[in-house]
N, C-alpha and C positions, 0 to 999 in steps of 0.2 A: 504490500499499501505505500502511494507517492504520499508524502505530508508536504505542502508546499506552505508562504507565509503570507498567504494573499489576504486571508481571512484577517493575521493582523494586522496588517498591513490597513486593509481598509476600516478597519476599528481604529488602528491608529487616526486618522485621514479626518476619519469621522469624528473624536474626540478633539484634534486641532482646528476642525471645524469650530464644532460649541464652544471650546476657549475660544475662537477669537470674535466669535459671536457675541460671548461674555461680556468681553474687555472693551468691544469699540465697536459693535454690529445690533442688530435690534431693530425693531418695528413697530408701527401701533400696532395698537390693542385690537388682539381678532375680531371683537363684537365690542361697538360703538356706545358707549356706555350710557347708561337712560339716564332720567333724570333724579329718581333716587338715588341712583348710585352717585350721582354729582354730588348732591346735597349730601350724602353719609361720610363721602369723600374729605368734603368740606369740612365739617365738623369735626371729623380725623385729625384735619390738618390744623386746626383751631386749637381742638385740646392737644397734640402733640407738641404744638409750639409751647404754650400756655406752661406745661410740663417739663420741655427742657429749657425753662428756666432756672431750674433746679438740678442738682446743689447751685449751690450761688458759690461758694468758697472764696478765692483770692480769684476769679476771674474778671479779666477787665472788661466795662461795660461793652466797648466796641466786639469783643471777642463774643461778647454772650448774644449781641442782638444776632453775630453773624452762625453763632451755633442755631438760635429762635424760627431764626430764617430758614437756615437751609434745611431744618429737620421736617418745620411745615411745606415751604416748597417741594422735598422728598414726596412726600404725601398727596397735595396734589397734583405734581407731577406723573406719579401715575392712571391720570385721563389717557394722558397722548404719549405718552413714553414710559413703560414697565421699568425695563431693563436702565437706562437714566436716572429714574427716581431711585434703583438699586447704587445705582455708583454715586449719586449726592450722601445717600443717607450712608456707607459704610466710608467717605470720605470725612463723613462727620466723625464718627466711631472711630476712624485709626487718628484724629490729632483732638479726641475727646480732653486728654491731660493739657495740649496747649490752648484751647476752648474754653474750658474750666477752668483750668487754674489747681487744679487738683488731679492725684491719679482716680478720676470716673468717685466712684463711693465704693468703699473698702473693696477695691482691687475690680470689683464689678466694672467690666465697659459701657456696659450699656445704661445710660440713667433709664431714669421714668419715658421722657419724653420721647428719646431713641426707640426704647422697646416698646412703645402703642404706635410707634410711627412702622416701625418693621413689619408690624402683622398684615397691615392695607400693602404697604409695598411688595413683601414678599408672597401674599396672596395672589396677585398680581401679575409678577413675573412666572410665578407656576399654571395659573392661566392661559398666557399666553403661551411660555416656550416650550422646546422639546424637551424631553428629560438632560440629554447630553446638556444641555445649557442651566439645567437646573444643576446638574450635579458640580458644577465649577461655580454656579453663583453660592452654594453650601459649602463649598471646601475655601472657596477666597474669604466670604464673609467668615468663617470660623477662623482662618489663620490670622484675618486682620484683629478678632478680639482675643487671640492668643498671647497676643503683644503684651496684653493689659492684666490677664488672671496671675493670680496668685499661686493657684492650687489647679493640681489635674482635675479635681471634682468640679471645678468652675466649670472648664474647659468642654468636660461632656456632657454639662448641663445645656451650656450654650449652644453648643450643636445639637441637641437632641430638640431645642427651641427653636433653631431656626430652622430644621430640619418640618415642622409640624406643620407652618402656614405654605409653605415653597409645595407638599405633597399633597397640602388640601386645596390649592389653587389649581394643582395637575390633576386632584381626581374630579372639581367642579369643571375642568374641561371638559375630560373623560366622557361627563355624562351628558354636558349636553351635549358634544360631538354624537355619542350615541343616539340622543334625543333629536335632533338635527339628519341622519342617516335616515330615522324610522319616517321624519316625517316628509324629506322626498323619496322614499318607496313609496310611501302613502301616494303620495302625488303623483306619481308614473304609473303608481298601478291602476289609478284611477284614471288616467287617460290612455292608459290602455284598453280600461273595462269599457272607456265611452268611445274608443275608437271599433271597438269592437261591434258594440251596440250599434253605431252610425253603419259600420258595415252590414250587418243583419238585413237592417232597416232600407239603406240604399239596395242590396240585392236583392229583398221584396218589388221593391219598385222597379227595377231595370227585368229581372227574372219577368214581370207580366207582360213588360211591351214583346220581351223577345219570345213568351211563349204564345200572345198575340200574335206576332210577324209570322210566328210558325205556320198556327194554326191555316192565317190567312193566305200563305204560301201554298199550304196544301191543297185547301178549298178550293184553288184558282182552277184549276182543271174542270171542277163541276160545275161554275160559277162562270165561266168562259169556257166552254163547250169546243170552240171555233181555235183555237192555242192550237199554232203549227209545234214542232216538235220543237224547234230552237226553246222557245222561250217555256214551253213545259219542263223543257229542262234545265232554263233556268231560277223557273221558282221550285226544281226541285233542290239545287245548291241551294238555294236562299233557305228552304224549308233545313234541311242537314245545316247549316251555318247554325242558324239558329238555335236548333238543338242541341247541338256541341256545345253550344257557347252556353246554353242553361243547364247543361252534364258537368262543364269546368266550374260554373257562379258554383252550384251546388258542393263541389266538392272542397272549394276556396271554400265554405262556407261553415263547411263539416269539419273545418280545422282550425275557424272562428271561435267556433262552439266550444262551452264548456263542457265536458263529458257528463256532469252531473247536472245540467240547466235543463230542465223542459223544454220540450221543444214548442214554440211559439205559432200557437193559431188562430188568434185572433188577428183581425185586420188590420192594417195602421193605418193610423188615424192624419188624417188630411187638412189642412190651414181651412176647410169651412167647419169645424167640430172646434177650432177655440173658442166659440160665443159659447157654447156647451159647456167648456169647460171653466169659462166666468161664472156661466150659470152656480155650475155645482160649487164654485167659491163663495158665490153670492149667497146662496143658500145655507154654507154653514159657518155663514154670520159677520161676512168681511164686505166690505163695503166697496165694491170693483166698480169703478166707470170705464167701459168700453166705448174704441171709436174705432171705424171702419171707413175709411178711403180705399175704394178701387174693389178690383173684383175679383176672386178669388181663383178665377176659370184661368185668369192670364196664370197664374202659378205653375212651371215644372211641377212633377210628379214628388221628385225628390225634395226641392225645394219646398214644397206644402208641407210634406212631412217634416222637415226639420222646421218650419215654421210653428210647429204644434207643438214638439218638442221645447224650443225653443221659450216660447213665452208658456208652458204647462213649468219647465224649472223656473222661471219666476216669477210665477205667482209662487209658488213652495218657498223659496226664500223670501219672497217679500211676507208670505204668511208667517215663517218662521221665526222671521229677526224684527218685524215688525208687529207683533202682534194686536190686532183689533185699530191698525190707522189704515187710512181709506190706499186703494191702488188704485191706478189708471195702465190700460192696457192701449197700446197705441197700433194700431197695423196699417200700415201707406203704401199701398200698393200702386205703382207708376213712373213712367220716365224711367223706365227701364232698371229698376230696383225697388225692394222691397228692404224697407223699413221697420221693426218690431222697438217697440219700446215700453219696458215693465217699469214701474216708479211707485213707491210710496211717497204720500205726501206728510208722512207724520213722523215724531221721534223713534226711533229704534231701539233696540235694548240690546243689538250688537248687530255689528257692521258685517259683511260676509265680505272683507274686502282683501285685497289677496299683499298678506305682509311680512315682509321677511324672506321672500321669494320662495314663502306657501301659498296656494290658491286654494280656498274654498272648492271640493270637489264639482257643487254645483256650476259654479264659477267655470271650470275647466270645463266640464261638459258645452256649456254655451261656447266658449272660446273656439275645441275642437270643431263644433258645426258652422260654423263661421265662417273657418278657417278652409275646411273641407268644402263651401259651397264659394271659395275665393273672395266672400266678405269681410268683414270687420266686425271690430267687437269692442265696446267701451262697455267700464263700470265706475262706480264711485259714488260719494258721496254726493248732494245734493246743496246749492249752495241756500236754498231754502228750507235745506230740512228732511232728512229721508235718504235713501239711495234710490240708485235708476241704471238699471241694465238698456242698453241700444245695441241693435244688430241690424246694421246692413248688409242686403244682400244683392249683388246685380242679376239682372235677367238677360242680360243679352248675352 
């Protein structure tokens, strides 16, 4: 068995890269801090600055002011650059003797202000950087602290206390990463499910037309008994092509269907049934205003089916997220396009908005349907309150 040094060399390069990032590199936080986080960090910065005043000892006023300012600044800096926050803090620890004019407190290098500041600083580093960087941050912090301890036991205690917020921050980042991955997987699954459903429905529409085409081609020789052999052969080719197309579509549909799903035997609804849908929602107690401009007969079957599904999902979202609020449904057909709008006009309890790259499944479905038809989809809060979904589909 041949033994190579490649794994050791790779590990060495990885640790060297981590050391370089810990000392001079770094990046902004992976997650933008929210308002509550910013307020909490601000309070911790103030408290850490106040505690950094003690112990006063024989410190010069200017040196003490610098220690207080740097301690508070290191906490605030975690909002934009965690590694630089740690560098500022460890610099204060390294020069604690000079800043405070005494050997810290009983040989303990971390004063109250520095100890409090270390918690958010090291937690932020743990949340935003890989384990290799965290190891170097821990080693450097322990090495700087070792210069001022009086006993080995103190160094062991400091090393453990330094490791706790780093490990906690790393654990939080891992948990959030898992949560994010699960949410992204759920969104991908929702897209695939909706695309499968769209494919089934469009199959039914196209299969109907191809079936009619095959039947008309087959009956042509009976409806037109005087056809010559050339035309009879042409109609036979049309019939065979249509039937082969239907066979292939059924095969593809079989691949799309869930093996455990029951076959769908109910006829696919069209746009003309949108008013029935509105009436059912109205009968359930929701105030729904409906407006139609244009004629349903101008819509292609695939567009008519998707129009019904989009309005169905829009009404479902409105009832779910704005219970009791009036809802408006507008269907405008004309000028070479279909425009659908579903909006609620009252205060909502929760808004199905796209947040953090995570869309609600209903909005994903409507977006996919609009994209499949070459149309556009928009959704969001209304200026006057409530939420609106608008889909525009070309008819040409």
